[in-house]
N, CA, C, O and the ligand as a Tripos MOL2 file, in Angstrom:
@<TRIPOS>MOLECULE
protein
  305   303    77     0     0
PROTEIN
NO_CHARGES

@<TRIPOS>ATOM
      1 N         -91.7540   65.7540  -88.5750 N.3       1 MET1
      2 CA        -91.2630   64.5350  -87.9380 C.3       1 MET1
      3 C         -89.9030   64.1590  -88.5390 C.2       1 MET1
      4 O         -89.7440   64.1650  -89.7590 O.2       1 MET1
      5 N         -88.9300   63.8350  -87.6940 N.am      2 PRO2
      6 CA        -87.6220   63.4610  -88.2680 C.3       2 PRO2
      7 C         -87.7020   62.1930  -89.1010 C.2       2 PRO2
      8 O         -88.6220   61.3870  -88.9590 O.2       2 PRO2
      9 N         -86.7370   62.0420  -89.9530 N.am      3 ARG3
     10 CA        -86.6490   60.8400  -90.7710 C.3       3 ARG3
     11 C         -86.5850   59.6070  -89.8720 C.2       3 ARG3
     12 O         -85.9020   59.6410  -88.8480 O.2       3 ARG3
     13 N         -87.2790   58.5100  -90.2240 N.am      4 PRO4
     14 CA        -87.2260   57.3280  -89.3550 C.3       4 PRO4
     15 C         -85.7990   56.8200  -89.2060 C.2       4 PRO4
     16 O         -85.0110   56.8190  -90.1520 O.2       4 PRO4
     17 N         -85.4950   56.3930  -87.9950 N.am      5 LYS5
     18 CA        -84.1630   55.8330  -87.7420 C.3       5 LYS5
     19 C         -84.0840   54.4250  -88.2870 C.2       5 LYS5
     20 O         -85.0250   53.6430  -88.1480 O.2       5 LYS5
     21 N         -82.9760   54.1040  -88.8980 N.am      6 SER6
     22 CA        -82.7970   52.7260  -89.3440 C.3       6 SER6
     23 C         -82.2650   51.8850  -88.2000 C.2       6 SER6
     24 O         -81.3420   52.2900  -87.4940 O.2       6 SER6
     25 N         -82.8460   50.7240  -88.0260 N.am      7 LEU7
     26 CA        -82.3580   49.7770  -87.0270 C.3       7 LEU7
     27 C         -81.2510   48.9160  -87.6160 C.2       7 LEU7
     28 O         -80.6290   48.1190  -86.9130 O.2       7 LEU7
     29 N         -81.0150   49.0810  -88.8880 N.am      8 LEU8
     30 CA        -80.1880   48.1060  -89.6060 C.3       8 LEU8
     31 C         -78.9280   48.7180  -90.1890 C.2       8 LEU8
     32 O         -78.4130   48.2610  -91.2090 O.2       8 LEU8
     33 N         -78.4380   49.7580  -89.5290 N.am      9 LYS9
     34 CA        -77.2590   50.4460  -90.0450 C.3       9 LYS9
     35 C         -76.0430   49.5510  -90.1550 C.2       9 LYS9
     36 O         -75.1590   49.7880  -90.9780 O.2       9 LYS9
     37 N         -75.9990   48.5360  -89.3370 N.am     10 LYS10
     38 CA        -74.7700   47.7520  -89.2490 C.3      10 LYS10
     39 C         -74.7300   46.5730  -90.2000 C.2      10 LYS10
     40 O         -73.8490   45.7180  -90.1080 O.2      10 LYS10
     41 N         -75.6800   46.5330  -91.1060 N.am     11 LEU11
     42 CA        -75.7180   45.4340  -92.0730 C.3      11 LEU11
     43 C         -75.4820   45.9680  -93.4770 C.2      11 LEU11
     44 O         -76.1500   46.9030  -93.9170 O.2      11 LEU11
     45 N         -74.5320   45.3700  -94.1710 N.am     12 THR12
     46 CA        -74.3190   45.7140  -95.5720 C.3      12 THR12
     47 C         -73.9500   44.4490  -96.3390 C.2      12 THR12
     48 O         -73.5490   43.4430  -95.7530 O.2      12 THR12
     49 N         -74.0940   44.5200  -97.6530 N.am     13 VAL13
     50 CA        -73.6760   43.4090  -98.5100 C.3      13 VAL13
     51 C         -72.3950   43.8400  -99.2020 C.2      13 VAL13
     52 O         -72.3150   44.9430  -99.7430 O.2      13 VAL13
     53 N         -71.4010   42.9780  -99.1860 N.am     14 ASP14
     54 CA        -70.2060   43.2560  -99.9830 C.3      14 ASP14
     55 C         -69.7580   41.9810 -100.6920 C.2      14 ASP14
     56 O         -70.4520   40.9640 -100.6640 O.2      14 ASP14
     57 N         -68.6190   42.0460 -101.3110 N.am     15 VAL15
     58 CA        -68.1020   40.9250 -102.1050 C.3      15 VAL15
     59 C         -66.7680   40.5060 -101.4840 C.2      15 VAL15
     60 O         -65.9080   41.3410 -101.2030 O.2      15 VAL15
     61 N         -66.6150   39.2010 -101.2770 N.am     16 ALA16
     62 CA        -65.3840   38.6920 -100.6600 C.3      16 ALA16
     63 C         -64.1930   38.9200 -101.5930 C.2      16 ALA16
     64 O         -64.2360   38.5630 -102.7700 O.2      16 ALA16
     65 N         -63.1560   39.5060 -101.0630 N.am     17 GLN17
     66 CA        -61.9320   39.7350 -101.8520 C.3      17 GLN17
     67 C         -61.0470   38.4830 -101.8850 C.2      17 GLN17
     68 O         -60.1750   38.3410 -102.7420 O.2      17 GLN17
     69 N         -61.2970   37.5760 -100.9240 N.am     18 ARG18
     70 CA        -60.5780   36.3040 -100.9130 C.3      18 ARG18
     71 C         -61.5080   35.2600 -100.2960 C.2      18 ARG18
     72 O         -62.4960   35.6190  -99.6550 O.2      18 ARG18
     73 N         -61.2070   33.9850 -100.4790 N.am     19 SER19
     74 CA        -62.0390   32.9270  -99.8920 C.3      19 SER19
     75 C         -61.8280   32.8760  -98.3840 C.2      19 SER19
     76 O         -60.7220   33.1010  -97.8900 O.2      19 SER19
     77 N         -62.8940   32.5800  -97.6670 N.am     20 HIS20
     78 CA        -62.7700   32.3690  -96.2120 C.3      20 HIS20
     79 C         -64.0070   31.6290  -95.7220 C.2      20 HIS20
     80 O         -64.9700   31.4630  -96.4700 O.2      20 HIS20
     81 N         -63.9830   31.1820  -94.4650 N.am     21 ASN21
     82 CA        -65.1390   30.4860  -93.9120 C.3      21 ASN21
     83 C         -66.1910   31.4900  -93.4450 C.2      21 ASN21
     84 O         -65.8740   32.5930  -93.0000 O.2      21 ASN21
     85 N         -67.4440   31.0770  -93.5600 N.am     22 CYS22
     86 CA        -68.5680   31.8300  -93.0110 C.3      22 CYS22
     87 C         -68.3780   31.9300  -91.4900 C.2      22 CYS22
     88 O         -67.9710   30.9600  -90.8500 O.2      22 CYS22
     89 N         -68.6720   33.0990  -90.9160 N.am     23 GLN23
     90 CA        -68.4470   33.2560  -89.4780 C.3      23 GLN23
     91 C         -69.6540   32.8530  -88.6360 C.2      23 GLN23
     92 O         -69.6250   32.9720  -87.4120 O.2      23 GLN23
     93 N         -70.7090   32.3780  -89.2870 N.am     24 HIS24
     94 CA        -71.8300   31.8210  -88.5340 C.3      24 HIS24
     95 C         -71.7070   30.3040  -88.4630 C.2      24 HIS24
     96 O         -71.8200   29.7130  -87.3890 O.2      24 HIS24
     97 N         -71.4750   29.6820  -89.6050 N.am     25 VAL25
     98 CA        -71.2530   28.2330  -89.6640 C.3      25 VAL25
     99 C         -69.9120   28.0160  -90.3780 C.2      25 VAL25
    100 O         -69.8370   28.1180  -91.6030 O.2      25 VAL25
    101 N         -68.8660   27.7180  -89.6210 N.am     26 PRO26
    102 CA        -67.5150   27.6950  -90.1980 C.3      26 PRO26
    103 C         -67.3160   26.6710  -91.3240 C.2      26 PRO26
    104 O         -66.3710   26.7940  -92.1040 O.2      26 PRO26
    105 N         -68.1850   25.6720  -91.4160 N.am     27 SER27
    106 CA        -68.0440   24.7160  -92.5210 C.3      27 SER27
    107 C         -68.5510   25.2830  -93.8450 C.2      27 SER27
    108 O         -68.3150   24.6960  -94.9010 O.2      27 SER27
    109 N         -69.2490   26.4280  -93.7950 N.am     28 HIS28
    110 CA        -69.6640   27.0900  -95.0370 C.3      28 HIS28
    111 C         -68.4760   27.8810  -95.5810 C.2      28 HIS28
    112 O         -67.8590   28.6640  -94.8590 O.2      28 HIS28
    113 N         -68.1660   27.6720  -96.8380 N.am     29 ARG29
    114 CA        -67.0420   28.3640  -97.4510 C.3      29 ARG29
    115 C         -67.5600   29.5000  -98.3240 C.2      29 ARG29
    116 O         -68.4480   29.2990  -99.1520 O.2      29 ARG29
    117 N         -67.0110   30.6730  -98.1390 N.am     30 ILE30
    118 CA        -67.2980   31.8190  -99.0130 C.3      30 ILE30
    119 C         -66.1310   31.9270  -99.9830 C.2      30 ILE30
    120 O         -64.9780   32.0570  -99.5720 O.2      30 ILE30
    121 N         -66.4410   31.8730 -101.2760 N.am     31 GLN31
    122 CA        -65.3800   31.9440 -102.2970 C.3      31 GLN31
    123 C         -65.0980   33.3990 -102.6610 C.2      31 GLN31
    124 O         -65.9590   34.2680 -102.5260 O.2      31 GLN31
    125 N         -63.8980   33.6380 -103.1150 N.am     32 GLN32
    126 CA        -63.5580   34.9640 -103.6440 C.3      32 GLN32
    127 C         -64.5830   35.3610 -104.7010 C.2      32 GLN32
    128 O         -64.9000   34.5660 -105.5860 O.2      32 GLN32
    129 N         -65.0970   36.5760 -104.6150 N.am     33 GLY33
    130 CA        -66.0870   37.0490 -105.5810 C.3      33 GLY33
    131 C         -67.5220   36.7900 -105.1560 C.2      33 GLY33
    132 O         -68.4450   37.3370 -105.7590 O.2      33 GLY33
    133 N         -67.7380   35.9570 -104.1170 N.am     34 ASP34
    134 CA        -69.0990   35.7170 -103.6290 C.3      34 ASP34
    135 C         -69.6130   36.9390 -102.8650 C.2      34 ASP34
    136 O         -68.8590   37.6470 -102.1980 O.2      34 ASP34
    137 N         -70.9180   37.1580 -102.9870 N.am     35 LYS35
    138 CA        -71.5440   38.1560 -102.1270 C.3      35 LYS35
    139 C         -71.6140   37.6140 -100.7110 C.2      35 LYS35
    140 O         -71.6780   36.4010 -100.5140 O.2      35 LYS35
    141 N         -71.6020   38.4850  -99.7360 N.am     36 ARG36
    142 CA        -71.7110   38.0740  -98.3340 C.3      36 ARG36
    143 C         -72.3410   39.2050  -97.5510 C.2      36 ARG36
    144 O         -72.3260   40.3570  -97.9850 O.2      36 ARG36
    145 N         -72.8940   38.8750  -96.3960 N.am     37 LEU37
    146 CA        -73.4820   39.8930  -95.5200 C.3      37 LEU37
    147 C         -72.4390   40.3170  -94.5060 C.2      37 LEU37
    148 O         -71.8780   39.4820  -93.7960 O.2      37 LEU37
    149 N         -72.1790   41.6020  -94.4390 N.am     38 LYS38
    150 CA        -71.2270   42.1400  -93.4660 C.3      38 LYS38
    151 C         -72.0020   42.6980  -92.2790 C.2      38 LYS38
    152 O         -72.8600   43.5670  -92.4290 O.2      38 LYS38
    153 N         -71.6850   42.1840  -91.1100 N.am     39 VAL39
    154 CA        -72.3490   42.6080  -89.8710 C.3      39 VAL39
    155 C         -71.2990   43.2710  -88.9890 C.2      39 VAL39
    156 O         -70.3370   42.6300  -88.5670 O.2      39 VAL39
    157 N         -71.4890   44.5430  -88.7180 N.am     40 THR40
    158 CA        -70.5210   45.2700  -87.8910 C.3      40 THR40
    159 C         -70.9890   45.2660  -86.4450 C.2      40 THR40
    160 O         -72.0680   45.7670  -86.1290 O.2      40 THR40
    161 N         -70.1690   44.6980  -85.5730 N.am     41 LYS41
    162 CA        -70.4750   44.6210  -84.1430 C.3      41 LYS41
    163 C         -69.2980   45.1750  -83.3820 C.2      41 LYS41
    164 O         -68.1760   44.6980  -83.5550 O.2      41 LYS41
    165 N         -69.5200   46.1710  -82.5420 N.am     42 ASP42
    166 CA        -68.4190   46.7250  -81.7420 C.3      42 ASP42
    167 C         -67.1840   47.0020  -82.5970 C.2      42 ASP42
    168 O         -66.0670   46.6600  -82.2100 O.2      42 ASP42
    169 N         -67.3810   47.5980  -83.7170 N.am     43 ARG43
    170 CA        -66.3010   47.9980  -84.6330 C.3      43 ARG43
    171 C         -65.5550   46.8450  -85.2910 C.2      43 ARG43
    172 O         -64.5720   47.0770  -85.9940 O.2      43 ARG43
    173 N         -66.0010   45.6000  -85.0790 N.am     44 THR44
    174 CA        -65.3930   44.5290  -85.8630 C.3      44 THR44
    175 C         -66.4500   43.9830  -86.8210 C.2      44 THR44
    176 O         -67.6460   44.0280  -86.5360 O.2      44 THR44
    177 N         -65.9980   43.4780  -87.9390 N.am     45 ASP45
    178 CA        -66.9150   42.9720  -88.9540 C.3      45 ASP45
    179 C         -66.9420   41.4520  -88.9360 C.2      45 ASP45
    180 O         -65.9100   40.7930  -88.8050 O.2      45 ASP45
    181 N         -68.1590   40.9100  -89.0720 N.am     46 GLU46
    182 CA        -68.3060   39.4760  -89.2980 C.3      46 GLU46
    183 C         -68.9580   39.3070  -90.6520 C.2      46 GLU46
    184 O         -69.7690   40.1330  -91.0700 O.2      46 GLU46
    185 N         -68.6050   38.2450  -91.3300 N.am     47 HIS47
    186 CA        -69.1460   38.0190  -92.6710 C.3      47 HIS47
    187 C         -69.8580   36.6770  -92.7310 C.2      47 HIS47
    188 O         -69.3040   35.6390  -92.3690 O.2      47 HIS47
    189 N         -71.0950   36.7260  -93.1960 N.am     48 TYR48
    190 CA        -71.9040   35.5160  -93.2930 C.3      48 TYR48
    191 C         -72.1670   35.1700  -94.7470 C.2      48 TYR48
    192 O         -72.3250   36.0500  -95.5930 O.2      48 TYR48
    193 N         -72.2120   33.8770  -95.0220 N.am     49 CYS49
    194 CA        -72.5140   33.4280  -96.3840 C.3      49 CYS49
    195 C         -73.9760   33.7370  -96.7230 C.2      49 CYS49
    196 O         -74.7730   34.0720  -95.8460 O.2      49 CYS49
    197 N         -74.3060   33.6200  -97.9930 N.am     50 VAL50
    198 CA        -75.6590   33.9710  -98.4450 C.3      50 VAL50
    199 C         -76.7120   33.1200  -97.7250 C.2      50 VAL50
    200 O         -77.7510   33.6400  -97.3170 O.2      50 VAL50
    201 N         -76.4530   31.8100  -97.5650 N.am     51 THR51
    202 CA        -77.4300   30.9290  -96.8970 C.3      51 THR51
    203 C         -77.7250   31.4140  -95.4800 C.2      51 THR51
    204 O         -78.8850   31.5740  -95.1000 O.2      51 THR51
    205 N         -76.6720   31.6460  -94.7050 N.am     52 CYS52
    206 CA        -76.8510   32.1040  -93.3250 C.3      52 CYS52
    207 C         -77.4490   33.5050  -93.2920 C.2      52 CYS52
    208 O         -78.2840   33.8080  -92.4390 O.2      52 CYS52
    209 N         -77.0220   34.3570  -94.2190 N.am     53 ALA53
    210 CA        -77.5110   35.7330  -94.2460 C.3      53 ALA53
    211 C         -79.0160   35.7660  -94.4950 C.2      53 ALA53
    212 O         -79.7490   36.4930  -93.8240 O.2      53 ALA53
    213 N         -79.4720   34.9670  -95.4720 N.am     54 VAL54
    214 CA        -80.9000   34.9720  -95.8090 C.3      54 VAL54
    215 C         -81.7200   34.4260  -94.6330 C.2      54 VAL54
    216 O         -82.8090   34.9240  -94.3430 O.2      54 VAL54
    217 N         -81.1860   33.3980  -93.9600 N.am     55 GLU55
    218 CA        -81.8690   32.8650  -92.7750 C.3      55 GLU55
    219 C         -82.0090   33.9350  -91.6870 C.2      55 GLU55
    220 O         -83.0780   34.1100  -91.1030 O.2      55 GLU55
    221 N         -80.9140   34.6390  -91.4320 N.am     56 SER56
    222 CA        -80.9450   35.6920  -90.4040 C.3      56 SER56
    223 C         -81.8860   36.8190  -90.8020 C.2      56 SER56
    224 O         -82.6230   37.3480  -89.9700 O.2      56 SER56
    225 N         -81.8550   37.1810  -92.0760 N.am     57 ILE57
    226 CA        -82.7220   38.2650  -92.5390 C.3      57 ILE57
    227 C         -84.1810   37.8660  -92.3850 C.2      57 ILE57
    228 O         -85.0010   38.6610  -91.9250 O.2      57 ILE57
    229 N         -84.5120   36.6130  -92.7760 N.am     58 ASP58
    230 CA        -85.8980   36.1530  -92.6620 C.3      58 ASP58
    231 C         -86.3440   36.1340  -91.1920 C.2      58 ASP58
    232 O         -87.4630   36.5400  -90.8760 O.2      58 ASP58
    233 N         -85.4630   35.6610  -90.2970 N.am     59 ALA59
    234 CA        -85.7950   35.6480  -88.8680 C.3      59 ALA59
    235 C         -85.9730   37.0840  -88.3640 C.2      59 ALA59
    236 O         -86.8610   37.3630  -87.5580 O.2      59 ALA59
    237 N         -85.1210   37.9840  -88.8460 N.am     60 GLY60
    238 CA        -85.2080   39.3880  -88.4580 C.3      60 GLY60
    239 C         -86.5140   40.0210  -88.9100 C.2      60 GLY60
    240 O         -87.1440   40.7720  -88.1650 O.2      60 GLY60
    241 N         -86.9130   39.7100  -90.1320 N.am     61 ILE61
    242 CA        -88.1770   40.2410  -90.6630 C.3      61 ILE61
    243 C         -89.3400   39.7550  -89.8010 C.2      61 ILE61
    244 O         -90.2230   40.5390  -89.4510 O.2      61 ILE61
    245 N         -89.3440   38.4560  -89.4550 N.am     62 ARG62
    246 CA        -90.4250   37.9260  -88.6100 C.3      62 ARG62
    247 C         -90.4530   38.6350  -87.2590 C.2      62 ARG62
    248 O         -91.5200   38.9930  -86.7610 O.2      62 ARG62
    249 N         -89.2910   38.8330  -86.6800 N.am     63 ARG63
    250 CA        -89.1970   39.4910  -85.3730 C.3      63 ARG63
    251 C         -89.6740   40.9470  -85.4530 C.2      63 ARG63
    252 O         -90.3860   41.4220  -84.5690 O.2      63 ARG63
    253 N         -89.2770   41.6390  -86.5090 N.am     64 LEU64
    254 CA        -89.7000   43.0290  -86.6690 C.3      64 LEU64
    255 C         -91.2120   43.1170  -86.8650 C.2      64 LEU64
    256 O         -91.8570   44.0380  -86.3630 O.2      64 LEU64
    257 N         -91.7740   42.1490  -87.5990 N.am     65 GLN65
    258 CA        -93.2250   42.1480  -87.7930 C.3      65 GLN65
    259 C         -93.9500   41.9150  -86.4710 C.2      65 GLN65
    260 O         -94.9810   42.5340  -86.2030 O.2      65 GLN65
    261 N         -93.3990   41.0090  -85.6350 N.am     66 GLU66
    262 CA        -93.9890   40.7820  -84.3090 C.3      66 GLU66
    263 C         -93.9690   42.0600  -83.4720 C.2      66 GLU66
    264 O         -94.9680   42.4270  -82.8550 O.2      66 GLU66
    265 N         -92.8170   42.7290  -83.4620 N.am     67 LEU67
    266 CA        -92.6840   43.9540  -82.6660 C.3      67 LEU67
    267 C         -93.6370   45.0310  -83.1740 C.2      67 LEU67
    268 O         -94.2420   45.7630  -82.3900 O.2      67 LEU67
    269 N         -93.7600   45.1160  -84.4970 N.am     68 ARG68
    270 CA        -94.6430   46.1010  -85.1060 C.3      68 ARG68
    271 C         -96.1030   45.8360  -84.6960 C.2      68 ARG68
    272 O         -96.8400   46.7480  -84.3190 O.2      68 ARG68
    273 N         -96.4920   44.5500  -84.7850 N.am     69 ARG69
    274 CA        -97.8550   44.1710  -84.3990 C.3      69 ARG69
    275 C         -98.0950   44.4700  -82.9240 C.2      69 ARG69
    276 O         -99.1570   44.9650  -82.5440 O.2      69 ARG69
    277 N         -97.0830   44.1600  -82.0890 N.am     70 GLU70
    278 CA        -97.2350   44.3930  -80.6530 C.3      70 GLU70
    279 C         -97.4240   45.8880  -80.3730 C.2      70 GLU70
    280 O         -98.2730   46.2660  -79.5660 O.2      70 GLU70
    281 N         -96.6430   46.7270  -81.0310 N.am     71 LEU71
    282 CA        -96.7510   48.1660  -80.8180 C.3      71 LEU71
    283 C         -98.1060   48.7030  -81.2670 C.2      71 LEU71
    284 O         -98.6520   49.6200  -80.6520 O.2      71 LEU71
    285 N         -98.6350   48.1420  -82.3190 N.am     72 LEU72
    286 CA        -99.8930   48.6340  -82.8730 C.3      72 LEU72
    287 C        -101.1040   47.8590  -82.3530 C.2      72 LEU72
    288 O        -102.2300   48.0670  -82.8060 O.2      72 LEU72
    289 N        -100.8530   46.9620  -81.3950 N.am     73 ASN73
    290 CA       -101.9250   46.1280  -80.8400 C.3      73 ASN73
    291 C        -102.6970   45.3460  -81.9000 C.2      73 ASN73
    292 O        -103.9100   45.1660  -81.7990 O.2      73 ASN73
    293 N        -101.9800   44.8940  -82.9010 N.am     74 GLU74
    294 CA       -102.6450   44.1010  -83.9310 C.3      74 GLU74
    295 C        -102.5660   42.6230  -83.5690 C.2      74 GLU74
    296 O        -101.6070   42.1660  -82.9470 O.2      74 GLU74
    297 N        -103.5740   41.9080  -83.9640 N.am     75 GLN75
    298 CA       -103.5470   40.4600  -83.7620 C.3      75 GLN75
    299 C        -102.7320   39.8190  -84.8720 C.2      75 GLN75
    300 O        -102.7800   40.2610  -86.0200 O.2      75 GLN75
    301 N        -101.9790   38.7690  -84.5300 N.am     76 PRO76
    302 CA       -101.1860   38.1040  -85.5690 C.3      76 PRO76
    303 C        -102.0650   37.4290  -86.6330 C.2      76 PRO76
    304 O        -101.5440   36.8280  -87.5720 O.2      76 PRO76
    305 ZN        -72.9490   30.3540  -93.5750 Zn       77 ZN77
@<TRIPOS>BOND
     1     1     2 1
     2     2     3 1
     3     3     4 2
     4     3     5 am
     5     5     6 1
     6     6     7 1
     7     7     8 2
     8     7     9 am
     9     9    10 1
    10    10    11 1
    11    11    12 2
    12    11    13 am
    13    13    14 1
    14    14    15 1
    15    15    16 2
    16    15    17 am
    17    17    18 1
    18    18    19 1
    19    19    20 2
    20    19    21 am
    21    21    22 1
    22    22    23 1
    23    23    24 2
    24    23    25 am
    25    25    26 1
    26    26    27 1
    27    27    28 2
    28    27    29 am
    29    29    30 1
    30    30    31 1
    31    31    32 2
    32    31    33 am
    33    33    34 1
    34    34    35 1
    35    35    36 2
    36    35    37 am
    37    37    38 1
    38    38    39 1
    39    39    40 2
    40    39    41 am
    41    41    42 1
    42    42    43 1
    43    43    44 2
    44    43    45 am
    45    45    46 1
    46    46    47 1
    47    47    48 2
    48    47    49 am
    49    49    50 1
    50    50    51 1
    51    51    52 2
    52    51    53 am
    53    53    54 1
    54    54    55 1
    55    55    56 2
    56    55    57 am
    57    57    58 1
    58    58    59 1
    59    59    60 2
    60    59    61 am
    61    61    62 1
    62    62    63 1
    63    63    64 2
    64    63    65 am
    65    65    66 1
    66    66    67 1
    67    67    68 2
    68    67    69 am
    69    69    70 1
    70    70    71 1
    71    71    72 2
    72    71    73 am
    73    73    74 1
    74    74    75 1
    75    75    76 2
    76    75    77 am
    77    77    78 1
    78    78    79 1
    79    79    80 2
    80    79    81 am
    81    81    82 1
    82    82    83 1
    83    83    84 2
    84    83    85 am
    85    85    86 1
    86    86    87 1
    87    87    88 2
    88    87    89 am
    89    89    90 1
    90    90    91 1
    91    91    92 2
    92    91    93 am
    93    93    94 1
    94    94    95 1
    95    95    96 2
    96    95    97 am
    97    97    98 1
    98    98    99 1
    99    99   100 2
   100    99   101 am
   101   101   102 1
   102   102   103 1
   103   103   104 2
   104   103   105 am
   105   105   106 1
   106   106   107 1
   107   107   108 2
   108   107   109 am
   109   109   110 1
   110   110   111 1
   111   111   112 2
   112   111   113 am
   113   113   114 1
   114   114   115 1
   115   115   116 2
   116   115   117 am
   117   117   118 1
   118   118   119 1
   119   119   120 2
   120   119   121 am
   121   121   122 1
   122   122   123 1
   123   123   124 2
   124   123   125 am
   125   125   126 1
   126   126   127 1
   127   127   128 2
   128   127   129 am
   129   129   130 1
   130   130   131 1
   131   131   132 2
   132   131   133 am
   133   133   134 1
   134   134   135 1
   135   135   136 2
   136   135   137 am
   137   137   138 1
   138   138   139 1
   139   139   140 2
   140   139   141 am
   141   141   142 1
   142   142   143 1
   143   143   144 2
   144   143   145 am
   145   145   146 1
   146   146   147 1
   147   147   148 2
   148   147   149 am
   149   149   150 1
   150   150   151 1
   151   151   152 2
   152   151   153 am
   153   153   154 1
   154   154   155 1
   155   155   156 2
   156   155   157 am
   157   157   158 1
   158   158   159 1
   159   159   160 2
   160   159   161 am
   161   161   162 1
   162   162   163 1
   163   163   164 2
   164   163   165 am
   165   165   166 1
   166   166   167 1
   167   167   168 2
   168   167   169 am
   169   169   170 1
   170   170   171 1
   171   171   172 2
   172   171   173 am
   173   173   174 1
   174   174   175 1
   175   175   176 2
   176   175   177 am
   177   177   178 1
   178   178   179 1
   179   179   180 2
   180   179   181 am
   181   181   182 1
   182   182   183 1
   183   183   184 2
   184   183   185 am
   185   185   186 1
   186   186   187 1
   187   187   188 2
   188   187   189 am
   189   189   190 1
   190   190   191 1
   191   191   192 2
   192   191   193 am
   193   193   194 1
   194   194   195 1
   195   195   196 2
   196   195   197 am
   197   197   198 1
   198   198   199 1
   199   199   200 2
   200   199   201 am
   201   201   202 1
   202   202   203 1
   203   203   204 2
   204   203   205 am
   205   205   206 1
   206   206   207 1
   207   207   208 2
   208   207   209 am
   209   209   210 1
   210   210   211 1
   211   211   212 2
   212   211   213 am
   213   213   214 1
   214   214   215 1
   215   215   216 2
   216   215   217 am
   217   217   218 1
   218   218   219 1
   219   219   220 2
   220   219   221 am
   221   221   222 1
   222   222   223 1
   223   223   224 2
   224   223   225 am
   225   225   226 1
   226   226   227 1
   227   227   228 2
   228   227   229 am
   229   229   230 1
   230   230   231 1
   231   231   232 2
   232   231   233 am
   233   233   234 1
   234   234   235 1
   235   235   236 2
   236   235   237 am
   237   237   238 1
   238   238   239 1
   239   239   240 2
   240   239   241 am
   241   241   242 1
   242   242   243 1
   243   243   244 2
   244   243   245 am
   245   245   246 1
   246   246   247 1
   247   247   248 2
   248   247   249 am
   249   249   250 1
   250   250   251 1
   251   251   252 2
   252   251   253 am
   253   253   254 1
   254   254   255 1
   255   255   256 2
   256   255   257 am
   257   257   258 1
   258   258   259 1
   259   259   260 2
   260   259   261 am
   261   261   262 1
   262   262   263 1
   263   263   264 2
   264   263   265 am
   265   265   266 1
   266   266   267 1
   267   267   268 2
   268   267   269 am
   269   269   270 1
   270   270   271 1
   271   271   272 2
   272   271   273 am
   273   273   274 1
   274   274   275 1
   275   275   276 2
   276   275   277 am
   277   277   278 1
   278   278   279 1
   279   279   280 2
   280   279   281 am
   281   281   282 1
   282   282   283 1
   283   283   284 2
   284   283   285 am
   285   285   286 1
   286   286   287 1
   287   287   288 2
   288   287   289 am
   289   289   290 1
   290   290   291 1
   291   291   292 2
   292   291   293 am
   293   293   294 1
   294   294   295 1
   295   295   296 2
   296   295   297 am
   297   297   298 1
   298   298   299 1
   299   299   300 2
   300   299   301 am
   301   301   302 1
   302   302   303 1
   303   303   304 2
@<TRIPOS>SUBSTRUCTURE
     1 MET1         2 RESIDUE 1 A MET
     2 PRO2         6 RESIDUE 1 A PRO
     3 ARG3        10 RESIDUE 1 A ARG
     4 PRO4        14 RESIDUE 1 A PRO
     5 LYS5        18 RESIDUE 1 A LYS
     6 SER6        22 RESIDUE 1 A SER
     7 LEU7        26 RESIDUE 1 A LEU
     8 LEU8        30 RESIDUE 1 A LEU
     9 LYS9        34 RESIDUE 1 A LYS
    10 LYS10       38 RESIDUE 1 A LYS
    11 LEU11       42 RESIDUE 1 A LEU
    12 THR12       46 RESIDUE 1 A THR
    13 VAL13       50 RESIDUE 1 A VAL
    14 ASP14       54 RESIDUE 1 A ASP
    15 VAL15       58 RESIDUE 1 A VAL
    16 ALA16       62 RESIDUE 1 A ALA
    17 GLN17       66 RESIDUE 1 A GLN
    18 ARG18       70 RESIDUE 1 A ARG
    19 SER19       74 RESIDUE 1 A SER
    20 HIS20       78 RESIDUE 1 A HIS
    21 ASN21       82 RESIDUE 1 A ASN
    22 CYS22       86 RESIDUE 1 A CYS
    23 GLN23       90 RESIDUE 1 A GLN
    24 HIS24       94 RESIDUE 1 A HIS
    25 VAL25       98 RESIDUE 1 A VAL
    26 PRO26      102 RESIDUE 1 A PRO
    27 SER27      106 RESIDUE 1 A SER
    28 HIS28      110 RESIDUE 1 A HIS
    29 ARG29      114 RESIDUE 1 A ARG
    30 ILE30      118 RESIDUE 1 A ILE
    31 GLN31      122 RESIDUE 1 A GLN
    32 GLN32      126 RESIDUE 1 A GLN
    33 GLY33      130 RESIDUE 1 A GLY
    34 ASP34      134 RESIDUE 1 A ASP
    35 LYS35      138 RESIDUE 1 A LYS
    36 ARG36      142 RESIDUE 1 A ARG
    37 LEU37      146 RESIDUE 1 A LEU
    38 LYS38      150 RESIDUE 1 A LYS
    39 VAL39      154 RESIDUE 1 A VAL
    40 THR40      158 RESIDUE 1 A THR
    41 LYS41      162 RESIDUE 1 A LYS
    42 ASP42      166 RESIDUE 1 A ASP
    43 ARG43      170 RESIDUE 1 A ARG
    44 THR44      174 RESIDUE 1 A THR
    45 ASP45      178 RESIDUE 1 A ASP
    46 GLU46      182 RESIDUE 1 A GLU
    47 HIS47      186 RESIDUE 1 A HIS
    48 TYR48      190 RESIDUE 1 A TYR
    49 CYS49      194 RESIDUE 1 A CYS
    50 VAL50      198 RESIDUE 1 A VAL
    51 THR51      202 RESIDUE 1 A THR
    52 CYS52      206 RESIDUE 1 A CYS
    53 ALA53      210 RESIDUE 1 A ALA
    54 VAL54      214 RESIDUE 1 A VAL
    55 GLU55      218 RESIDUE 1 A GLU
    56 SER56      222 RESIDUE 1 A SER
    57 ILE57      226 RESIDUE 1 A ILE
    58 ASP58      230 RESIDUE 1 A ASP
    59 ALA59      234 RESIDUE 1 A ALA
    60 GLY60      238 RESIDUE 1 A GLY
    61 ILE61      242 RESIDUE 1 A ILE
    62 ARG62      246 RESIDUE 1 A ARG
    63 ARG63      250 RESIDUE 1 A ARG
    64 LEU64      254 RESIDUE 1 A LEU
    65 GLN65      258 RESIDUE 1 A GLN
    66 GLU66      262 RESIDUE 1 A GLU
    67 LEU67      266 RESIDUE 1 A LEU
    68 ARG68      270 RESIDUE 1 A ARG
    69 ARG69      274 RESIDUE 1 A ARG
    70 GLU70      278 RESIDUE 1 A GLU
    71 LEU71      282 RESIDUE 1 A LEU
    72 LEU72      286 RESIDUE 1 A LEU
    73 ASN73      290 RESIDUE 1 A ASN
    74 GLU74      294 RESIDUE 1 A GLU
    75 GLN75      298 RESIDUE 1 A GLN
    76 PRO76      302 RESIDUE 1 A PRO
    77 ZN77       305 GROUP 0 **** ****
């Protein structure tokens, strides 16, 4: 069986080289040296602050668990 495909290739964590606003909630400020989530969409990168990134990751985990349960006919 081939290696499982990752659904999450377009997500990486990097470190901001300069300060800028979070691209999910512009009032969130990412400082130089802060970790951030890099999301690559159509060859452009968006960067989210840790707060927004963790929220998205948690929502993603819940969604993936739902899909997994649905595929395996498991009850929630
Ligand atoms: Zn944010």
